[in-house]
C-alpha positions as CSV (number, residue, x, y, z in Angstrom):
1,M,-18.3,-22.3,-24.1
2,V,-18.4,-18.9,-22.3
3,N,-21.8,-17.3,-21.6
4,L,-21.7,-13.6,-22.5
5,E,-25.2,-12.5,-21.3
6,N,-24.0,-9.0,-20.4
7,S,-22.3,-8.2,-23.7
8,A,-23.4,-5.1,-25.5
9,F,-23.9,-7.3,-28.6
10,A,-25.8,-10.1,-26.9
11,V,-29.1,-11.2,-28.5
12,S,-32.3,-9.8,-26.9
13,E,-35.0,-11.9,-25.3
14,K,-36.9,-11.7,-28.6
15,G,-34.0,-12.7,-30.7
16,Y,-32.8,-9.3,-31.9
17,Y,-29.4,-7.7,-32.4
18,G,-30.3,-4.1,-32.5
19,N,-32.7,-3.8,-35.4
20,Y,-32.0,-7.3,-36.8
21,G,-33.1,-10.8,-36.0
22,G,-36.3,-12.2,-34.6
23,A,-38.3,-15.3,-35.7
24,W,-40.2,-14.6,-38.9
25,I,-41.6,-18.1,-39.5
26,P,-44.7,-19.8,-40.8
27,E,-47.2,-21.1,-38.3
28,M,-46.3,-24.7,-38.9
29,L,-42.7,-24.1,-37.8
30,Y,-43.7,-22.3,-34.6
31,P,-43.7,-25.4,-32.3
32,N,-40.2,-26.5,-33.5
33,V,-38.6,-23.1,-33.1
34,E,-40.4,-22.4,-29.8
35,E,-39.2,-25.7,-28.5
36,L,-35.6,-24.8,-29.3
37,R,-36.0,-21.2,-27.9
38,Q,-37.3,-22.5,-24.6
39,N,-34.7,-25.2,-24.1
40,Y,-31.4,-24.4,-25.9
41,L,-29.7,-22.3,-23.2
42,Q,-30.8,-24.6,-20.4
43,I,-29.5,-27.7,-22.2
44,I,-26.2,-26.4,-23.6
45,Y,-25.0,-25.0,-20.3
46,Q,-25.8,-28.2,-18.3
47,A,-22.6,-29.6,-16.9
48,E,-23.2,-33.0,-18.6
49,F,-23.7,-31.3,-22.0
50,Q,-20.6,-29.2,-21.6
51,E,-18.5,-32.2,-20.6
52,E,-19.6,-34.2,-23.7
53,F,-19.3,-31.3,-26.0
54,N,-15.8,-30.3,-24.9
55,L,-14.6,-33.9,-24.9
56,L,-15.7,-34.4,-28.5
57,L,-14.2,-31.1,-29.5
58,R,-10.9,-32.2,-28.0
59,D,-10.7,-35.9,-29.0
60,Y,-12.8,-36.0,-32.1
61,V,-12.5,-32.6,-33.7
62,G,-8.9,-32.0,-32.6
63,R,-9.2,-28.8,-30.6
64,P,-7.7,-26.5,-29.7
65,T,-6.6,-25.7,-33.3
66,P,-3.2,-23.9,-33.6
67,L,-2.7,-20.2,-33.8
68,Y,0.1,-20.1,-36.3
69,F,2.5,-17.2,-36.8
70,A,2.8,-16.8,-40.6
71,N,6.3,-15.6,-40.9
72,R,6.7,-15.1,-44.6
73,L,3.2,-13.6,-45.0
74,S,4.0,-11.3,-42.1
75,E,7.2,-10.2,-43.9
76,K,5.2,-9.5,-47.1
77,Y,2.9,-7.1,-45.2
78,N,5.5,-5.9,-42.7
79,T,3.3,-6.7,-39.7
80,N,2.6,-9.7,-37.4
81,I,0.0,-12.1,-38.9
82,Y,-1.4,-15.1,-37.1
83,L,-3.7,-17.7,-38.7
84,K,-6.3,-19.5,-36.6
85,R,-6.1,-22.9,-38.2
86,E,-9.7,-24.0,-38.4
87,D,-8.7,-25.8,-41.6
88,L,-7.1,-28.4,-39.3
89,C,-10.4,-29.4,-37.7
90,H,-11.7,-32.9,-38.4
91,T,-13.7,-32.5,-41.7
92,G,-11.6,-29.6,-42.8
93,A,-13.4,-26.5,-41.5
94,H,-14.9,-24.8,-38.5
95,K,-18.4,-26.1,-39.3
96,V,-18.0,-29.2,-37.1
97,N,-17.9,-27.1,-34.0
98,N,-21.5,-26.2,-34.5
99,T,-22.7,-29.6,-35.8
100,I,-21.3,-31.4,-32.7
101,G,-23.2,-29.0,-30.5
102,Q,-26.5,-29.2,-32.4
103,I,-26.5,-33.0,-32.7
104,L,-26.0,-33.3,-28.9
105,L,-28.9,-30.8,-28.5
106,A,-31.1,-32.7,-31.0
107,K,-30.6,-36.0,-29.1
108,R,-31.7,-34.3,-25.8
109,L,-34.8,-33.0,-27.6
110,G,-35.7,-36.5,-28.7
111,K,-35.1,-36.0,-32.5
112,N,-34.0,-39.0,-34.5
113,K,-33.6,-37.4,-37.9
114,I,-31.5,-34.5,-39.2
115,V,-31.9,-32.2,-42.2
116,A,-29.3,-29.6,-43.2
117,E,-28.4,-27.3,-46.1
118,T,-25.0,-26.7,-47.5
119,G,-23.2,-24.5,-50.0
120,A,-19.5,-25.3,-50.2
121,G,-20.3,-28.7,-48.7
122,Q,-18.3,-28.2,-45.5
123,H,-21.4,-27.9,-43.3
124,G,-23.0,-30.9,-45.1
125,V,-19.9,-32.9,-44.5
126,A,-19.8,-31.9,-40.9
127,T,-23.5,-32.7,-40.4
128,A,-23.1,-36.1,-42.1
129,T,-20.1,-36.8,-40.0
130,V,-21.8,-36.2,-36.6
131,C,-24.9,-38.1,-37.8
132,A,-22.7,-41.1,-38.6
133,L,-21.0,-40.7,-35.2
134,M,-24.4,-40.8,-33.5
135,G,-26.2,-43.2,-35.8
136,I,-28.8,-40.7,-36.9
137,E,-30.5,-40.4,-40.3
138,C,-29.2,-37.4,-42.3
139,I,-30.6,-35.6,-45.4
140,V,-28.6,-32.7,-46.9
141,Y,-29.9,-30.3,-49.5
142,M,-27.4,-28.8,-51.8
143,G,-27.8,-26.6,-54.9
144,E,-27.2,-28.3,-58.3
145,V,-24.5,-25.8,-59.1
146,D,-22.7,-26.4,-55.9
147,I,-23.0,-30.2,-56.3
148,E,-21.1,-29.8,-59.5
149,R,-18.4,-27.4,-58.2
150,Q,-17.9,-29.2,-54.9
151,A,-17.9,-32.8,-56.0
152,P,-15.3,-34.0,-53.4
153,N,-17.6,-32.9,-50.5
154,V,-20.6,-34.6,-52.2
155,A,-18.7,-37.8,-52.3
156,R,-17.7,-37.4,-48.6
157,M,-21.3,-36.9,-47.6
158,K,-22.5,-40.0,-49.4
159,M,-19.7,-42.1,-48.0
160,L,-20.7,-40.9,-44.5
161,G,-24.2,-42.2,-45.2
162,A,-26.1,-39.0,-45.9
163,E,-28.6,-38.6,-48.6
164,V,-27.7,-35.5,-50.7
165,R,-30.8,-34.0,-52.4
166,P,-30.3,-31.4,-55.2
167,A,-32.0,-28.0,-55.0
168,K,-33.1,-27.2,-58.6
169,S,-34.8,-23.8,-58.2
170,G,-33.5,-20.3,-58.5
171,S,-29.7,-20.0,-58.7
172,R,-29.4,-23.6,-57.5
173,T,-26.9,-22.6,-54.8
174,L,-27.0,-22.0,-51.0
175,K,-30.1,-19.9,-50.8
176,D,-32.1,-22.5,-52.7
177,A,-30.7,-25.3,-50.6
178,T,-31.8,-23.5,-47.5
179,N,-35.3,-23.0,-48.9
180,E,-35.6,-26.8,-49.6
181,A,-34.3,-27.7,-46.1
182,M,-36.8,-25.4,-44.5
183,R,-39.6,-26.9,-46.5
184,H,-38.5,-30.4,-45.4
185,W,-38.5,-29.3,-41.8
186,I,-42.0,-27.9,-42.1
187,N,-43.2,-31.3,-43.5
188,N,-41.4,-33.3,-40.8
189,P,-41.8,-31.2,-37.6
190,V,-42.0,-34.0,-35.0
191,D,-39.0,-36.2,-35.4
192,T,-36.6,-33.9,-37.3
193,H,-34.1,-31.3,-36.2
194,Y,-32.8,-28.8,-38.7
195,I,-29.1,-28.2,-38.2
196,I,-28.6,-24.7,-39.7
197,G,-24.9,-24.2,-40.7
198,S,-24.6,-20.4,-40.1
199,V,-25.7,-17.6,-37.9
200,V,-28.8,-17.1,-39.9
201,G,-32.4,-18.3,-39.6
202,P,-35.0,-17.7,-36.9
203,H,-34.1,-17.1,-33.3
204,P,-32.5,-18.9,-31.5
205,Y,-30.4,-20.2,-34.4
206,P,-28.1,-17.2,-34.9
207,D,-27.3,-17.0,-31.2
208,M,-27.0,-20.8,-30.7
209,V,-24.6,-21.2,-33.7
210,A,-22.5,-18.2,-32.5
211,R,-22.2,-19.8,-29.0
212,F,-21.1,-23.1,-30.4
213,Q,-18.5,-21.4,-32.7
214,S,-17.3,-19.0,-29.9
215,V,-14.8,-21.7,-29.0
216,I,-12.7,-20.1,-31.8
217,S,-12.2,-16.7,-30.2
218,E,-12.1,-18.3,-26.7
219,E,-9.0,-20.2,-27.9
220,I,-7.5,-17.2,-29.7
221,R,-7.5,-15.1,-26.5
222,K,-5.6,-17.8,-24.6
223,Q,-3.2,-18.4,-27.5
224,M,-2.5,-14.8,-28.1
225,F,-1.5,-14.4,-24.5
226,E,0.9,-17.4,-24.9
227,H,2.4,-15.9,-28.0
228,I,2.8,-12.2,-27.2
229,G,1.6,-11.7,-23.6
230,T,-1.7,-10.0,-24.3
231,E,-5.1,-11.5,-25.3
232,L,-5.9,-8.6,-27.6
233,P,-4.7,-8.4,-31.2
234,D,-5.1,-5.1,-33.2
235,Y,-7.2,-6.8,-35.8
236,V,-9.4,-9.9,-36.2
237,I,-10.4,-10.8,-39.7
238,A,-12.9,-13.3,-41.1
239,C,-14.9,-13.9,-44.2
240,V,-18.6,-13.4,-44.0
241,G,-21.3,-15.1,-46.0
242,G,-24.0,-16.1,-43.5
243,G,-21.1,-15.6,-41.0
244,S,-20.6,-18.5,-38.6
245,N,-16.8,-18.6,-38.6
246,A,-16.8,-14.8,-38.3
247,A,-19.2,-14.8,-35.4
248,G,-17.0,-17.4,-33.6
249,T,-13.8,-15.4,-34.4
250,Y,-15.3,-12.1,-33.2
251,F,-17.4,-13.4,-30.2
252,H,-15.0,-12.8,-27.4
253,Y,-13.8,-9.5,-28.9
254,L,-17.1,-7.8,-29.4
255,D,-16.8,-5.8,-26.2
256,E,-13.1,-5.0,-26.8
257,P,-13.1,-1.6,-28.6
258,D,-9.3,-1.6,-29.1
259,V,-9.7,-4.7,-31.3
260,K,-10.7,-3.8,-34.9
261,I,-13.1,-6.3,-36.4
262,I,-12.8,-6.8,-40.2
263,A,-15.4,-8.7,-42.2
264,A,-14.6,-9.8,-45.8
265,E,-17.6,-10.2,-48.0
266,A,-17.7,-11.7,-51.5
267,A,-17.9,-9.0,-54.1
268,G,-17.9,-11.5,-57.0
269,H,-17.2,-9.6,-60.2
270,G,-17.5,-6.3,-58.3
271,V,-20.2,-4.4,-56.4
272,K,-21.1,-2.4,-59.5
273,T,-21.9,-5.5,-61.5
274,D,-24.9,-7.9,-61.3
275,K,-22.7,-10.7,-60.1
276,S,-21.9,-10.0,-56.4
277,A,-22.7,-11.2,-52.9
278,A,-21.5,-8.2,-50.9
279,T,-24.6,-7.7,-48.8
280,T,-23.6,-4.7,-46.8
281,F,-22.8,-2.8,-50.0
282,L,-25.8,-3.9,-52.0
283,G,-28.5,-4.9,-49.5
284,K,-31.2,-3.3,-47.5
285,P,-33.3,-4.5,-44.5
286,G,-35.5,-7.5,-45.4
287,V,-36.6,-10.9,-44.2
288,L,-35.1,-14.2,-45.5
289,H,-35.1,-17.7,-44.0
290,G,-36.7,-16.7,-40.8
291,S,-34.9,-13.5,-39.7
292,K,-34.8,-9.8,-40.5
293,S,-31.4,-8.8,-41.7
294,L,-29.6,-7.1,-44.6
295,L,-30.7,-8.7,-47.9
296,M,-29.9,-8.2,-51.5
297,Q,-33.3,-7.5,-53.0
298,T,-35.1,-5.7,-55.8
299,Y,-37.2,-2.6,-55.2
300,D,-40.3,-4.7,-54.6
301,G,-38.6,-7.1,-52.3
302,Q,-37.6,-10.0,-54.5
303,V,-34.3,-11.7,-53.7
304,I,-31.5,-10.8,-56.0
305,E,-29.4,-13.9,-57.0
306,P,-25.9,-13.6,-55.5
307,H,-22.7,-14.6,-57.2
308,S,-19.3,-15.6,-55.7
309,I,-16.6,-18.0,-56.9
310,S,-16.8,-19.3,-53.4
311,A,-19.8,-21.6,-52.8
312,G,-19.8,-20.9,-49.1
313,L,-20.2,-17.2,-49.6
314,D,-22.7,-17.3,-52.4
315,Y,-25.6,-16.0,-50.2
316,P,-27.8,-12.9,-50.7
317,G,-27.8,-11.9,-47.0
318,I,-25.8,-12.0,-43.8
319,G,-26.7,-13.0,-40.2
320,P,-28.5,-10.5,-38.0
321,L,-25.5,-10.2,-35.7
322,H,-23.3,-9.1,-38.6
323,A,-26.0,-6.7,-39.8
324,H,-25.9,-5.1,-36.3
325,L,-22.1,-5.0,-36.3
326,W,-22.3,-3.2,-39.7
327,E,-25.0,-0.7,-38.7
328,S,-23.4,0.1,-35.3
329,G,-20.0,0.6,-36.9
330,R,-18.4,-2.0,-34.7
331,A,-17.1,-3.9,-37.7
332,Q,-15.6,-2.7,-41.0
333,F,-16.9,-4.6,-44.0
334,L,-14.8,-5.0,-47.2
335,A,-15.9,-6.2,-50.6
336,I,-13.4,-8.7,-51.9
337,T,-13.7,-9.7,-55.6
338,D,-13.2,-13.2,-57.0
339,D,-9.9,-12.2,-58.5
340,E,-8.6,-10.7,-55.2
341,A,-9.6,-13.8,-53.2
342,M,-8.0,-16.3,-55.7
343,Q,-4.8,-14.3,-55.8
344,A,-4.7,-14.2,-51.9
345,G,-5.3,-18.0,-51.7
346,M,-2.5,-18.8,-54.2
347,N,-0.3,-16.3,-52.4
348,L,-0.7,-18.1,-49.1
349,A,0.0,-21.4,-50.7
350,K,3.3,-20.2,-52.1
351,L,4.4,-18.3,-49.0
352,E,3.3,-20.6,-46.2
353,G,2.6,-24.0,-47.8
354,I,-1.1,-23.8,-46.8
355,I,-3.9,-24.1,-49.4
356,P,-6.9,-22.3,-48.0
357,A,-10.6,-22.7,-48.8
358,I,-11.7,-19.9,-51.3
359,E,-13.9,-18.6,-48.5
360,S,-10.9,-18.1,-46.3
361,S,-9.0,-16.5,-49.2
362,H,-11.5,-13.6,-49.0
363,A,-10.3,-12.9,-45.4
364,L,-6.7,-13.1,-46.5
365,A,-7.3,-10.6,-49.3
366,A,-8.5,-8.0,-46.7
367,L,-4.9,-7.5,-45.8
368,D,-4.4,-5.4,-49.0
369,Y,-7.1,-2.9,-47.8
370,L,-5.7,-2.2,-44.3
371,D,-3.1,0.3,-43.3
372,L,-1.0,-2.0,-41.3
373,R,2.0,-1.0,-39.1
374,N,5.0,-3.2,-38.4
375,N,4.3,-3.5,-34.7
376,E,0.6,-4.5,-35.1
377,T,-0.9,-7.9,-34.6
378,V,-3.5,-9.4,-37.0
379,V,-5.4,-12.6,-36.5
380,I,-7.1,-14.2,-39.5
381,S,-9.6,-17.0,-39.3
382,L,-8.4,-19.7,-41.8
383,S,-11.9,-21.1,-41.7
384,G,-11.3,-24.1,-44.0
385,R,-8.8,-26.0,-46.2
386,G,-8.7,-25.8,-49.9
387,D,-9.0,-29.4,-50.9
388,K,-12.6,-29.0,-51.9
389,D,-11.7,-26.0,-54.2
390,L,-8.7,-27.4,-56.1
391,S,-10.7,-27.8,-59.3
392,T,-11.8,-24.1,-59.1
393,Y,-8.2,-23.0,-58.3
394,M,-7.0,-25.1,-61.3
395,K,-9.6,-23.6,-63.7
396,Y,-8.6,-20.1,-62.5
397,L,-4.9,-20.8,-63.2
């Protein structure tokens, strides 16, 4: 884990990326969040922590994950496309990088219970996994809609010993699961640590999660050099809901202006419909789940219910780092519809023998929006595997 304190995109002392971030929290959560803020950097950069974290990433998670040259996909787009295979991590997605880090942090803070939220279920599975590994009680909140469409991951969580509690309010998806997890944390502040799964929430969560996920781009740089003799691709592409896999993919390229950063958001049925989750196209500044960012909201500030065929991107906001990347122009954001993502996912399956998570399929669909040249190099974060989404793929077919 590299410490980029001098980055132009590093978080400020008060937890802001440009105009976005901070800790907008109820008084009852202040002790928990302040305890984290005061201790997280000191703890995670201790030699003992780093040794345990890196050992688990290597021997338990299976890192480094491969950077795979997708030959047939490259031929289709007449360019050089590499896939960062986060789908090959233990548990099937990048989420475990963060849950390993946070469970080690929680133990050092003396917490013996864990609460988490999940949308697609990958973060819930990753949280349940590390809680089983460490022998710690685990409660995961998940929207009723997501429980139905992500049944395999619900079964995994229960098999791993976690209690899965349904969120029955609102759209009954990720936003509502996050609401319930935060309420639980407020009511159990002393013995419970909240493992947030994305670069959202009050400071220091967006920064902390990005640091744990930065192993992705740290590996990409080394692997790119091994493949082509330079650490710098022309493009790095990732899907963005809250944005943890994207933050990890971009992290070590933020201060490399020659590397174009592409963020694929979930447009759902289209940005001109009422069923979308493309926050940079439809959102405006607001506060949700403890931080100021871009948020899909009504004129009077009520959250607009998002829609995406992908449970992991079905969120009405983005992390404050991504809002800053959008506002500063450092990243280009694309709105990918359900249909475009599903076609891209099935295309990868037929061309490369890899079935991606529908979240990752949004990143793959970004290729159709770029003016790619045959000598350019593209790295796409394949953030998760498609096992959990097979029923959705089959219904679509």
